[in-house]
C-alpha distance (Angstrom), angle and dihedral (degrees) to the residues before:
residue distance angle dihedral
X1 . . .
X2 3.78 . .
X3 3.80 114.5 .
X4 3.82 117.8 -134.8
X5 3.78 123.3 -148.5
X6 3.76 117.9 -137.2
X7 3.83 121.9 -131.4
X8 3.81 88.4 -112.5
X9 3.79 91.3 56.9
X10 3.80 90.9 48.2
X11 3.81 91.3 49.0
X12 3.80 92.1 49.8
X13 3.80 90.9 48.9
X14 3.82 91.1 48.9
X15 3.82 91.6 49.3
X16 3.80 90.5 49.7
X17 3.81 90.8 49.0
X18 3.80 92.2 50.1
X19 3.80 91.2 47.3
X20 3.79 91.1 49.8
X21 3.79 95.2 46.0
X22 3.80 95.1 46.5
X23 3.79 95.2 45.3
X24 3.79 89.1 -119.7
X25 3.79 112.2 164.4
X26 3.78 98.0 -151.6
X27 3.77 131.0 52.3
X28 3.80 85.7 -163.9
X29 3.81 88.7 63.7
X30 3.80 90.4 54.0
X31 3.80 92.2 49.7
X32 3.83 92.3 45.0
X33 3.83 90.8 45.7
X34 3.80 94.9 -123.6
X35 3.77 135.0 118.8
X36 3.78 123.7 -141.7
X37 3.78 129.4 -163.4
X38 3.78 136.6 173.9
X39 3.79 131.2 -159.7
X40 3.79 132.7 -173.1
X41 3.81 94.4 -143.3
X42 3.80 141.6 10.5
X43 3.81 88.6 -106.7
X44 3.81 89.5 57.5
X45 3.81 90.1 47.9
X46 3.80 91.5 50.2
X47 3.80 90.6 61.3
X48 3.80 98.7 37.3
X49 3.82 107.2 34.8
X50 3.82 111.9 134.8
X51 3.80 128.0 -148.5
X52 3.79 116.4 2.4
X53 3.83 119.7 18.0
X54 3.80 117.4 -75.3
X55 3.82 109.7 -92.3
X56 3.82 114.9 -98.7
X57 3.80 91.8 -138.8
X58 3.82 92.4 67.5
X59 3.83 102.2 109.5
X60 3.78 123.7 -119.7
X61 3.80 92.3 -117.4
X62 3.84 94.3 52.1
X63 3.81 113.5 135.1
X64 3.80 136.3 174.8
X65 3.81 90.0 33.0
X66 3.79 114.7 -174.9
X67 3.78 124.7 178.6
X68 3.78 138.1 178.5
X69 3.80 124.5 -177.0
X70 3.76 135.6 169.4
X71 3.78 112.9 -101.3
X72 3.82 89.9 -111.0
X73 3.85 89.2 50.7
X74 3.83 92.3 -125.2
X75 3.81 92.1 125.6
X76 3.79 129.9 31.7
X77 3.77 140.0 169.0
X78 3.80 125.8 -166.1
X79 3.80 128.6 -172.2
X80 3.79 125.1 -173.5
X81 3.78 145.0 155.1
X82 3.77 122.6 -129.5
X83 3.75 139.9 59.9
X84 3.76 132.5 -10.5
X85 3.78 118.2 -68.3
X86 3.81 111.6 -102.2
X87 3.79 130.9 -123.9
X88 3.79 94.6 18.6
X89 3.78 133.4 133.0
X90 3.78 132.8 -155.0
X91 3.77 116.6 -99.2
X92 3.77 145.3 150.5
X93 3.79 117.9 -75.2
X94 3.80 111.4 -112.7
X95 3.81 104.2 172.7
X96 3.80 142.1 19.1
X97 3.81 132.3 -124.4
X98 3.80 108.7 -81.7
X99 3.80 90.7 -143.1
X100 3.80 128.9 41.5
X101 3.81 100.4 -161.2
X102 3.84 92.5 110.9
X103 3.75 96.0 46.0
X104 3.70 127.3 -85.4
X105 3.72 135.9 165.5
X106 3.79 121.8 -27.7
X107 3.78 93.3 -158.7
X108 3.80 140.9 -3.7
X109 3.81 90.6 -91.8
X110 3.82 89.5 68.3
X111 3.80 95.7 54.1
X112 3.78 111.0 117.3
X113 3.77 116.0 -128.0
X114 3.80 91.2 -159.6
X115 3.80 126.4 46.3
X116 3.75 136.9 166.7
X117 3.80 111.5 -95.5
X118 3.79 106.4 -142.4
X119 3.77 104.2 178.4
X120 3.81 105.5 -65.6
X121 3.83 92.5 -17.3
X122 3.79 127.7 92.8
X123 3.82 111.5 -144.7
X124 3.79 129.5 -166.8
X125 3.82 133.1 179.6
X126 3.81 114.8 -118.5
X127 3.79 133.6 -175.2
X128 3.84 88.2 -97.7
X129 3.81 97.6 44.8
X130 3.79 127.2 -82.8
X131 3.79 134.6 -16.1
X132 3.80 121.1 -162.3
X133 3.77 131.2 -179.7
X134 3.78 142.4 -178.1
X135 3.80 125.1 -162.7
X136 3.79 121.8 -177.6
X137 3.79 115.0 -122.3
X138 3.81 93.6 -168.1
X139 3.79 132.6 42.7
X140 3.78 110.7 -88.7
X141 3.81 94.9 12.9
X142 3.81 118.2 142.7
X143 3.80 131.2 176.2
X144 3.81 89.4 -91.7
X145 3.81 100.0 43.0
């Protein structure tokens, strides 16, 4: 008897193939249409950043840098340890991180009213370091558009 493969099986196999071919470490990232990277230092990030260019505000002493962005770069979240982001100004928070894998806010009472505005990113100090995020407000917008 000939065995038939279901569309779900084919989709899972395709996702696994893409993950394997691209060196992606998480099938979940493929399914969620995001890419995630981590770097020990800013120097490492400068040579391995994926997607849009690495943000200029990321300080020279940044370590333990973790980033996740949608594959179309319309949403991004960055977590790091180290010094204050550079070239930023205080402002009112307007959005929230699209992804909570690097921490975030357990409930609405923890939401900061004020953040650092670092170009198109909103940045906030956390107990582990810094959390930054970008969320497009227009179709096709990225942090560099």
